[in-house]
Each structure stands twice: as structure tokens, then as C-alpha cells.
PDB file of the backbone (N, CA, C, O) and the ligand in Angstrom, with CONECT records:
HET     ZN  A 101       1
ATOM      1  N   UNK A   1      18.808   6.758  -1.708  1.00  0.00           N
ATOM      2  CA  UNK A   1      17.880   7.442  -0.802  1.00  0.00           C
ATOM      3  C   UNK A   1      17.076   6.401  -0.041  1.00  0.00           C
ATOM      4  O   UNK A   1      16.547   5.455  -0.624  1.00  0.00           O
ATOM      5  N   UNK A   2      16.993   6.587   1.257  1.00  0.00           N
ATOM      6  CA  UNK A   2      16.226   5.654   2.087  1.00  0.00           C
ATOM      7  C   UNK A   2      14.757   5.992   2.032  1.00  0.00           C
ATOM      8  O   UNK A   2      14.360   7.150   2.161  1.00  0.00           O
ATOM      9  N   UNK A   3      13.958   4.963   1.838  1.00  0.00           N
ATOM     10  CA  UNK A   3      12.513   5.167   1.792  1.00  0.00           C
ATOM     11  C   UNK A   3      11.820   4.044   2.514  1.00  0.00           C
ATOM     12  O   UNK A   3      12.235   2.886   2.455  1.00  0.00           O
ATOM     13  N   UNK A   4      10.755   4.406   3.196  1.00  0.00           N
ATOM     14  CA  UNK A   4       9.921   3.379   3.800  1.00  0.00           C
ATOM     15  C   UNK A   4       8.861   2.994   2.782  1.00  0.00           C
ATOM     16  O   UNK A   4       8.076   3.830   2.335  1.00  0.00           O
ATOM     17  N   UNK A   5       8.851   1.746   2.432  1.00  0.00           N
ATOM     18  CA  UNK A   5       7.942   1.317   1.381  1.00  0.00           C
ATOM     19  C   UNK A   5       7.239   0.026   1.751  1.00  0.00           C
ATOM     20  O   UNK A   5       7.783  -0.827   2.453  1.00  0.00           O
ATOM     21  N   UNK A   6       6.031  -0.090   1.265  1.00  0.00           N
ATOM     22  CA  UNK A   6       5.367  -1.376   1.372  1.00  0.00           C
ATOM     23  C   UNK A   6       5.837  -2.242   0.202  1.00  0.00           C
ATOM     24  O   UNK A   6       6.413  -1.745  -0.766  1.00  0.00           O
ATOM     25  N   UNK A   7       5.592  -3.485   0.309  1.00  0.00           N
ATOM     26  CA  UNK A   7       6.091  -4.421  -0.698  1.00  0.00           C
ATOM     27  C   UNK A   7       5.624  -4.081  -2.110  1.00  0.00           C
ATOM     28  O   UNK A   7       6.452  -4.016  -3.019  1.00  0.00           O
ATOM     29  N   UNK A   8       4.338  -3.864  -2.324  1.00  0.00           N
ATOM     30  CA  UNK A   8       3.887  -3.575  -3.686  1.00  0.00           C
ATOM     31  C   UNK A   8       4.566  -2.361  -4.290  1.00  0.00           C
ATOM     32  O   UNK A   8       4.875  -2.353  -5.482  1.00  0.00           O
ATOM     33  N   UNK A   9       4.804  -1.325  -3.478  1.00  0.00           N
ATOM     34  CA  UNK A   9       5.449  -0.126  -3.997  1.00  0.00           C
ATOM     35  C   UNK A   9       6.911  -0.393  -4.303  1.00  0.00           C
ATOM     36  O   UNK A   9       7.440   0.122  -5.288  1.00  0.00           O
ATOM     37  N   UNK A  10       7.561  -1.179  -3.485  1.00  0.00           N
ATOM     38  CA  UNK A  10       8.952  -1.523  -3.741  1.00  0.00           C
ATOM     39  C   UNK A  10       9.068  -2.276  -5.054  1.00  0.00           C
ATOM     40  O   UNK A  10       9.972  -2.032  -5.853  1.00  0.00           O
ATOM     41  N   UNK A  11       8.146  -3.185  -5.258  1.00  0.00           N
ATOM     42  CA  UNK A  11       8.142  -3.956  -6.495  1.00  0.00           C
ATOM     43  C   UNK A  11       7.865  -3.047  -7.686  1.00  0.00           C
ATOM     44  O   UNK A  11       8.479  -3.189  -8.744  1.00  0.00           O
ATOM     45  N   UNK A  12       6.934  -2.112  -7.503  1.00  0.00           N
ATOM     46  CA  UNK A  12       6.583  -1.203  -8.585  1.00  0.00           C
ATOM     47  C   UNK A  12       7.767  -0.318  -8.948  1.00  0.00           C
ATOM     48  O   UNK A  12       8.013  -0.050 -10.124  1.00  0.00           O
ATOM     49  N   UNK A  13       8.498   0.135  -7.936  1.00  0.00           N
ATOM     50  CA  UNK A  13       9.658   0.978  -8.205  1.00  0.00           C
ATOM     51  C   UNK A  13      10.738   0.193  -8.939  1.00  0.00           C
ATOM     52  O   UNK A  13      11.348   0.691  -9.885  1.00  0.00           O
ATOM     53  N   UNK A  14      10.961  -1.015  -8.504  1.00  0.00           N
ATOM     54  CA  UNK A  14      11.957  -1.859  -9.159  1.00  0.00           C
ATOM     55  C   UNK A  14      11.559  -2.070 -10.614  1.00  0.00           C
ATOM     56  O   UNK A  14      12.403  -2.129 -11.508  1.00  0.00           O
ATOM     57  N   UNK A  15      10.275  -2.179 -10.821  1.00  0.00           N
ATOM     58  CA  UNK A  15       9.722  -2.344 -12.147  1.00  0.00           C
ATOM     59  C   UNK A  15       9.983  -1.149 -13.035  1.00  0.00           C
ATOM     60  O   UNK A  15      10.148  -1.274 -14.248  1.00  0.00           O
ATOM     61  N   UNK A  16      10.017   0.020 -12.404  1.00  0.00           N
ATOM     62  CA  UNK A  16      10.228   1.243 -13.157  1.00  0.00           C
ATOM     63  C   UNK A  16      11.704   1.572 -13.319  1.00  0.00           C
ATOM     64  O   UNK A  16      12.079   2.680 -13.702  1.00  0.00           O
ATOM     65  N   UNK A  17      12.523   0.585 -13.019  1.00  0.00           N
ATOM     66  CA  UNK A  17      13.937   0.742 -13.309  1.00  0.00           C
ATOM     67  C   UNK A  17      14.798   1.234 -12.162  1.00  0.00           C
ATOM     68  O   UNK A  17      15.972   1.553 -12.351  1.00  0.00           O
ATOM     69  N   UNK A  18      14.213   1.297 -10.968  1.00  0.00           N
ATOM     70  CA  UNK A  18      14.996   1.716  -9.819  1.00  0.00           C
ATOM     71  C   UNK A  18      15.694   0.516  -9.201  1.00  0.00           C
ATOM     72  O   UNK A  18      15.280  -0.631  -9.368  1.00  0.00           O
ATOM     73  N   UNK A  19      16.747   0.815  -8.494  1.00  0.00           N
ATOM     74  CA  UNK A  19      17.376  -0.220  -7.702  1.00  0.00           C
ATOM     75  C   UNK A  19      16.820  -0.131  -6.289  1.00  0.00           C
ATOM     76  O   UNK A  19      17.013   0.868  -5.595  1.00  0.00           O
ATOM     77  N   UNK A  20      16.143  -1.159  -5.880  1.00  0.00           N
ATOM     78  CA  UNK A  20      15.476  -1.149  -4.579  1.00  0.00           C
ATOM     79  C   UNK A  20      16.077  -2.241  -3.710  1.00  0.00           C
ATOM     80  O   UNK A  20      15.864  -3.434  -3.925  1.00  0.00           O
ATOM     81  N   UNK A  21      16.834  -1.788  -2.724  1.00  0.00           N
ATOM     82  CA  UNK A  21      17.508  -2.757  -1.865  1.00  0.00           C
ATOM     83  C   UNK A  21      16.919  -2.719  -0.470  1.00  0.00           C
ATOM     84  O   UNK A  21      16.891  -1.656   0.150  1.00  0.00           O
ATOM     85  N   UNK A  22      16.453  -3.826   0.035  1.00  0.00           N
ATOM     86  CA  UNK A  22      15.933  -3.857   1.400  1.00  0.00           C
ATOM     87  C   UNK A  22      17.018  -3.443   2.379  1.00  0.00           C
ATOM     88  O   UNK A  22      18.147  -3.927   2.306  1.00  0.00           O
ATOM     89  N   UNK A  23      16.675  -2.549   3.294  1.00  0.00           N
ATOM     90  CA  UNK A  23      17.663  -2.067   4.258  1.00  0.00           C
ATOM     91  C   UNK A  23      17.360  -2.587   5.651  1.00  0.00           C
ATOM     92  O   UNK A  23      17.978  -2.159   6.625  1.00  0.00           O
ATOM     93  N   UNK A  24      16.431  -3.487   5.747  1.00  0.00           N
ATOM     94  CA  UNK A  24      16.106  -4.080   7.037  1.00  0.00           C
ATOM     95  C   UNK A  24      15.529  -5.455   6.793  1.00  0.00           C
ATOM     96  O   UNK A  24      15.088  -5.770   5.688  1.00  0.00           O
ATOM     97  N   UNK A  25      15.533  -6.249   7.799  1.00  0.00           N
ATOM     98  CA  UNK A  25      15.089  -7.616   7.635  1.00  0.00           C
ATOM     99  C   UNK A  25      13.630  -7.807   8.026  1.00  0.00           C
ATOM    100  O   UNK A  25      12.909  -8.610   7.433  1.00  0.00           O
ATOM    101  N   UNK A  26      13.220  -7.064   9.019  1.00  0.00           N
ATOM    102  CA  UNK A  26      11.885  -7.369   9.512  1.00  0.00           C
ATOM    103  C   UNK A  26      10.860  -6.308   9.128  1.00  0.00           C
ATOM    104  O   UNK A  26      11.137  -5.109   9.083  1.00  0.00           O
ATOM    105  N   UNK A  27       9.690  -6.805   8.861  1.00  0.00           N
ATOM    106  CA  UNK A  27       8.568  -5.953   8.523  1.00  0.00           C
ATOM    107  C   UNK A  27       8.061  -5.231   9.752  1.00  0.00           C
ATOM    108  O   UNK A  27       7.980  -5.803  10.839  1.00  0.00           O
ATOM    109  N   UNK A  28       7.728  -3.997   9.571  1.00  0.00           N
ATOM    110  CA  UNK A  28       7.051  -3.295  10.641  1.00  0.00           C
ATOM    111  C   UNK A  28       6.008  -2.383  10.048  1.00  0.00           C
ATOM    112  O   UNK A  28       5.946  -2.175   8.837  1.00  0.00           O
ATOM    113  N   UNK A  29       5.195  -1.849  10.922  1.00  0.00           N
ATOM    114  CA  UNK A  29       4.146  -0.963  10.463  1.00  0.00           C
ATOM    115  C   UNK A  29       4.795   0.367  10.091  1.00  0.00           C
ATOM    116  O   UNK A  29       5.390   1.038  10.934  1.00  0.00           O
ATOM    117  N   UNK A  30       4.675   0.731   8.835  1.00  0.00           N
ATOM    118  CA  UNK A  30       5.294   1.961   8.350  1.00  0.00           C
ATOM    119  C   UNK A  30       4.265   2.777   7.577  1.00  0.00           C
ATOM    120  O   UNK A  30       3.194   2.282   7.226  1.00  0.00           O
ATOM    121  N   UNK A  31       4.603   4.014   7.324  1.00  0.00           N
ATOM    122  CA  UNK A  31       3.797   4.780   6.388  1.00  0.00           C
ATOM    123  C   UNK A  31       4.560   4.792   5.073  1.00  0.00           C
ATOM    124  O   UNK A  31       5.660   5.338   4.982  1.00  0.00           O
ATOM    125  N   UNK A  32       3.979   4.201   4.089  1.00  0.00           N
ATOM    126  CA  UNK A  32       4.668   4.041   2.820  1.00  0.00           C
ATOM    127  C   UNK A  32       4.922   5.399   2.172  1.00  0.00           C
ATOM    128  O   UNK A  32       4.029   6.244   2.105  1.00  0.00           O
ATOM    129  N   UNK A  33       6.147   5.594   1.697  1.00  0.00           N
ATOM    130  CA  UNK A  33       6.520   6.872   1.102  1.00  0.00           C
ATOM    131  C   UNK A  33       5.911   7.045  -0.285  1.00  0.00           C
ATOM    132  O   UNK A  33       5.834   8.164  -0.791  1.00  0.00           O
ATOM    133  N   UNK A  34       5.486   5.967  -0.891  1.00  0.00           N
ATOM    134  CA  UNK A  34       4.916   6.049  -2.231  1.00  0.00           C
ATOM    135  C   UNK A  34       3.405   6.209  -2.202  1.00  0.00           C
ATOM    136  O   UNK A  34       2.859   7.152  -2.775  1.00  0.00           O
ATOM    137  N   UNK A  35       2.737   5.287  -1.535  1.00  0.00           N
ATOM    138  CA  UNK A  35       1.276   5.317  -1.568  1.00  0.00           C
ATOM    139  C   UNK A  35       0.702   6.030  -0.342  1.00  0.00           C
ATOM    140  O   UNK A  35      -0.492   6.322  -0.286  1.00  0.00           O
ATOM    141  N   UNK A  36       1.559   6.304   0.628  1.00  0.00           N
ATOM    142  CA  UNK A  36       1.113   7.086   1.779  1.00  0.00           C
ATOM    143  C   UNK A  36       0.224   6.345   2.750  1.00  0.00           C
ATOM    144  O   UNK A  36      -0.407   6.954   3.613  1.00  0.00           O
ATOM    145  N   UNK A  37       0.171   5.028   2.613  1.00  0.00           N
ATOM    146  CA  UNK A  37      -0.685   4.254   3.507  1.00  0.00           C
ATOM    147  C   UNK A  37       0.086   3.644   4.652  1.00  0.00           C
ATOM    148  O   UNK A  37       1.296   3.433   4.576  1.00  0.00           O
ATOM    149  N   UNK A  38      -0.638   3.368   5.708  1.00  0.00           N
ATOM    150  CA  UNK A  38      -0.044   2.644   6.827  1.00  0.00           C
ATOM    151  C   UNK A  38      -0.112   1.172   6.488  1.00  0.00           C
ATOM    152  O   UNK A  38      -1.191   0.593   6.368  1.00  0.00           O
ATOM    153  N   UNK A  39       1.039   0.585   6.340  1.00  0.00           N
ATOM    154  CA  UNK A  39       1.085  -0.808   5.956  1.00  0.00           C
ATOM    155  C   UNK A  39       2.295  -1.436   6.571  1.00  0.00           C
ATOM    156  O   UNK A  39       3.107  -0.778   7.221  1.00  0.00           O
ATOM    157  N   UNK A  40       2.402  -2.729   6.353  1.00  0.00           N
ATOM    158  CA  UNK A  40       3.624  -3.394   6.748  1.00  0.00           C
ATOM    159  C   UNK A  40       4.636  -3.251   5.637  1.00  0.00           C
ATOM    160  O   UNK A  40       4.334  -3.477   4.465  1.00  0.00           O
ATOM    161  N   UNK A  41       5.821  -2.879   6.012  1.00  0.00           N
ATOM    162  CA  UNK A  41       6.869  -2.727   5.015  1.00  0.00           C
ATOM    163  C   UNK A  41       8.189  -2.547   5.726  1.00  0.00           C
ATOM    164  O   UNK A  41       8.266  -2.674   6.948  1.00  0.00           O
ATOM    165  N   UNK A  42       9.215  -2.255   4.977  1.00  0.00           N
ATOM    166  CA  UNK A  42      10.538  -2.050   5.553  1.00  0.00           C
ATOM    167  C   UNK A  42      11.211  -0.886   4.846  1.00  0.00           C
ATOM    168  O   UNK A  42      10.781  -0.463   3.773  1.00  0.00           O
ATOM    169  N   UNK A  43      12.276  -0.371   5.461  1.00  0.00           N
ATOM    170  CA  UNK A  43      13.048   0.659   4.774  1.00  0.00           C
ATOM    171  C   UNK A  43      13.798   0.058   3.592  1.00  0.00           C
ATOM    172  O   UNK A  43      14.349  -1.039   3.682  1.00  0.00           O
ATOM    173  N   UNK A  44      13.808   0.774   2.514  1.00  0.00           N
ATOM    174  CA  UNK A  44      14.564   0.343   1.343  1.00  0.00           C
ATOM    175  C   UNK A  44      15.548   1.435   0.957  1.00  0.00           C
ATOM    176  O   UNK A  44      15.310   2.623   1.171  1.00  0.00           O
ATOM    177  N   UNK A  45      16.638   1.002   0.391  1.00  0.00           N
ATOM    178  CA  UNK A  45      17.584   1.924  -0.210  1.00  0.00           C
ATOM    179  C   UNK A  45      17.231   2.015  -1.681  1.00  0.00           C
ATOM    180  O   UNK A  45      17.417   1.062  -2.437  1.00  0.00           O
ATOM    181  N   UNK A  46      16.722   3.161  -2.079  1.00  0.00           N
ATOM    182  CA  UNK A  46      16.282   3.315  -3.462  1.00  0.00           C
ATOM    183  C   UNK A  46      17.271   4.188  -4.221  1.00  0.00           C
ATOM    184  O   UNK A  46      17.524   5.331  -3.842  1.00  0.00           O
ATOM    185  N   UNK A  47      17.813   3.652  -5.272  1.00  0.00           N
ATOM    186  CA  UNK A  47      18.751   4.421  -6.095  1.00  0.00           C
ATOM    187  C   UNK A  47      18.369   4.287  -7.555  1.00  0.00           C
ATOM    188  O   UNK A  47      17.556   3.442  -7.930  1.00  0.00           O
ATOM    189  N   UNK A  48      18.969   5.133  -8.365  1.00  0.00           N
ATOM    190  CA  UNK A  48      18.761   5.038  -9.796  1.00  0.00           C
ATOM    191  C   UNK A  48      17.568   5.834 -10.280  1.00  0.00           C
ATOM    192  O   UNK A  48      16.937   5.464 -11.271  1.00  0.00           O
ATOM    193  N   UNK A  49      17.251   6.913  -9.604  1.00  0.00           N
ATOM    194  CA  UNK A  49      16.173   7.758 -10.070  1.00  0.00           C
ATOM    195  C   UNK A  49      16.560   8.396 -11.398  1.00  0.00           C
ATOM    196  O   UNK A  49      17.637   8.981 -11.512  1.00  0.00           O
ATOM    197  N   UNK A  50      15.706   8.290 -12.388  1.00  0.00           N
ATOM    198  CA  UNK A  50      16.005   8.848 -13.702  1.00  0.00           C
ATOM    199  C   UNK A  50      15.693  10.336 -13.769  1.00  0.00           C
ATOM    200  O   UNK A  50      15.718  10.922 -14.852  1.00  0.00           O
ATOM    201  N   UNK A  51      15.409  10.937 -12.665  1.00  0.00           N
ATOM    202  CA  UNK A  51      15.052  12.355 -12.654  1.00  0.00           C
ATOM    203  C   UNK A  51      16.290  13.225 -12.500  1.00  0.00           C
ATOM    204  O   UNK A  51      17.404  12.727 -12.339  1.00  0.00           O
ATOM    205  N   UNK A  52      16.078  14.511 -12.551  1.00  0.00           N
ATOM    206  CA  UNK A  52      17.220  15.411 -12.366  1.00  0.00           C
ATOM    207  C   UNK A  52      17.328  15.807 -10.911  1.00  0.00           C
ATOM    208  O   UNK A  52      17.133  16.964 -10.540  1.00  0.00           O
ATOM    209  N   UNK A  53      17.639  14.827 -10.107  1.00  0.00           N
ATOM    210  CA  UNK A  53      17.840  15.074  -8.685  1.00  0.00           C
ATOM    211  C   UNK A  53      19.256  15.548  -8.477  1.00  0.00           C
ATOM    212  O   UNK A  53      19.527  16.655  -8.010  1.00  0.00           O
ATOM    213  N   UNK A  54      20.131  14.659  -8.845  1.00  0.00           N
ATOM    214  CA  UNK A  54      21.540  14.869  -8.616  1.00  0.00           C
ATOM    215  C   UNK A  54      22.202  14.181  -9.769  1.00  0.00           C
ATOM    216  O   UNK A  54      21.977  12.992  -9.996  1.00  0.00           O
ATOM    217  N   UNK A  55      23.006  14.890 -10.496  1.00  0.00           N
ATOM    218  CA  UNK A  55      23.565  14.250 -11.677  1.00  0.00           C
ATOM    219  C   UNK A  55      24.984  13.819 -11.441  1.00  0.00           C
ATOM    220  O   UNK A  55      25.911  14.291 -12.098  1.00  0.00           O
ATOM    221  N   UNK A  56      25.148  12.916 -10.495  1.00  0.00           N
ATOM    222  CA  UNK A  56      26.513  12.475 -10.313  1.00  0.00           C
ATOM    223  C   UNK A  56      26.623  10.968 -10.207  1.00  0.00           C
ATOM    224  O   UNK A  56      26.400  10.359  -9.161  1.00  0.00           O
ATOM    225  N   UNK A  57      26.970  10.413 -11.323  1.00  0.00           N
ATOM    226  CA  UNK A  57      27.323   9.003 -11.380  1.00  0.00           C
ATOM    227  C   UNK A  57      26.318   8.010 -10.851  1.00  0.00           C
ATOM    228  O   UNK A  57      26.673   6.869 -10.554  1.00  0.00           O
ATOM    229  N   UNK A  58      25.076   8.419 -10.727  1.00  0.00           N
ATOM    230  CA  UNK A  58      24.124   7.446 -10.208  1.00  0.00           C
ATOM    231  C   UNK A  58      23.590   6.539 -11.299  1.00  0.00           C
ATOM    232  O   UNK A  58      23.111   5.439 -11.021  1.00  0.00           O
ATOM    233  N   UNK A  59      23.670   6.994 -12.532  1.00  0.00           N
ATOM    234  CA  UNK A  59      23.166   6.077 -13.553  1.00  0.00           C
ATOM    235  C   UNK A  59      24.283   5.283 -14.190  1.00  0.00           C
ATOM    236  O   UNK A  59      25.282   5.822 -14.666  1.00  0.00           O
ATOM    237  N   UNK A  60      24.073   3.986 -14.179  1.00  0.00           N
ATOM    238  CA  UNK A  60      25.082   3.159 -14.764  1.00  0.00           C
ATOM    239  C   UNK A  60      24.491   2.334 -15.895  1.00  0.00           C
ATOM    240  O   UNK A  60      25.202   1.555 -16.529  1.00  0.00           O
TER     241      UNK A  60
HETATM  242 ZN    ZN A 101       3.097   1.703  -0.769  1.00  0.00          ZN2+
END
């Protein structure tokens, strides 16, 4: 799932066991999907949610 995240939130998600892959190279002003603030960040590809979103082969 693509998410716009600031750096601290991306790090926090990775910390919580998610796979957080940067999907862009340059920072821009975004609204972070986690903390909801306007900050500098980039889109990330976030996978590995341990929730019951979709139960198809996402957990390895
Ligand atoms: Zn954030």
C-alpha cells in the first residue's frame, strides 16, 4: 500500500515490523498518513500489515 509518510513515521512503521520501501527519491511537502502533519517526506510502499486487511500471502 502506498503511503505518504514523514521520515519518523516511516521509521516507526519499520520498527513495528512493516516493510517500508521508499517509492520516490526526493523529499517534498506532504501530509503524513500516520501523524497527519504537513511535513517533508516521500511516498513509501508499505507492506506487511499484521492486521486482517487482506489475507493473501502478504506475510512471510
Ligand atoms: Zn508522520
